[in-house]
C-alpha positions in Angstrom: -16.0 -17.9 3.8 -18.6 -15.2 4.3 -22.3 -16.2 4.8 -24.5 -15.1 1.9 -28.2 -14.8 1.3 -28.4 -15.5 -2.5 -29.3 -19.1 -3.4 -26.5 -21.2 -4.7 -26.9 -22.8 -8.1 -25.4 -26.2 -8.9 -25.1 -27.7 -12.3 -23.0 -30.1 -14.3 -20.7 -28.5 -16.9 -22.0 -30.6 -19.8 -24.4 -33.3 -20.8 -23.7 -37.0 -20.2 -22.3 -39.2 -22.9 -25.6 -41.2 -22.7 -27.4 -38.1 -24.0 -25.2 -37.8 -27.0 -22.7 -35.1 -25.9 -19.4 -35.2 -24.2 -19.1 -33.5 -20.8 -16.3 -30.9 -20.5 -13.5 -31.7 -18.0 -12.0 -28.2 -18.4 -11.3 -26.5 -15.1 -13.6 -23.7 -14.1 -12.1 -20.5 -12.8 -13.5 -19.9 -9.3 -14.3 -16.2 -9.7 -16.6 -14.8 -12.5 -16.9 -11.1 -13.0 -20.0 -9.9 -14.9 -21.5 -6.5 -15.7 -25.2 -6.1 -15.1 -27.7 -4.0 -17.2 -27.1 -1.0 -14.9 -23.4 -1.0 -15.6 -22.4 -2.3 -12.2 -19.9 -5.2 -11.9 -20.8 -8.3 -9.9 -18.8 -11.2 -8.6 -19.9 -14.9 -8.7 -17.9 -17.3 -6.6 -17.8 -20.8 -8.1 -16.9 -24.1 -6.4 -16.1 -27.1 -8.4 -16.6 -30.7 -7.1 -16.2 -33.9 -9.2 -18.6 -36.8 -9.5 -17.5 -40.4 -9.3 -16.8 -40.4 -13.1 -14.5 -37.4 -12.7 -16.8 -34.8 -14.3 -17.0 -31.4 -12.7 -20.1 -30.2 -10.8 -20.1 -26.4 -10.3 -21.9 -24.5 -7.5 -22.2 -20.8 -8.2 -22.9 -18.0 -5.6 -23.5 -14.5 -6.9 -22.4 -11.9 -4.2 -24.8 -9.2 -3.2 -22.3 -6.4 -3.5 -22.0 -4.3 -6.7 -18.9 -2.4 -7.9 -18.1 0.4 -10.2 -15.0 -1.3 -11.8 -13.7 -4.8 -12.4 -10.6 -3.8 -10.5 -12.8 -3.2 -7.4 -14.3 -6.6 -7.8 -10.9 -8.2 -8.0 -9.8 -6.4 -4.8 -12.9 -7.5 -3.0 -12.4 -11.1 -4.1 -8.7 -10.9 -3.0 -9.6 -9.5 0.4 -12.7 -11.7 1.2 -11.9 -15.0 -0.6 -8.1 -14.9 -0.9 -8.4 -14.9 -4.7 -5.2 -14.8 -6.7 -4.1 -13.9 -10.2 -5.4 -16.3 -12.9 -8.5 -17.2 -10.9 -10.8 -14.7 -12.6 -12.8 -14.9 -15.8 -15.2 -12.3 -17.3 -18.4 -12.6 -19.2 
């Protein structure tokens, strides 16, 4: 993978059953495409690990690059991270 300067963010996907809610075990797509307030598209690369109870812990790394289109983001992810169809989600 490419070295990045933005800090990674790690979080559990839900709250624990002890806190009164059920954690989601739904798989997280590894590539998130978002549009910022300036109209540029951004890519966030997410890595999912699982704790000892099988719940997902997701680390997110927003890439520094900005793009004019979502297609350009997908092409970048394909070239840099070997992303494939079905691995993207948008927000």
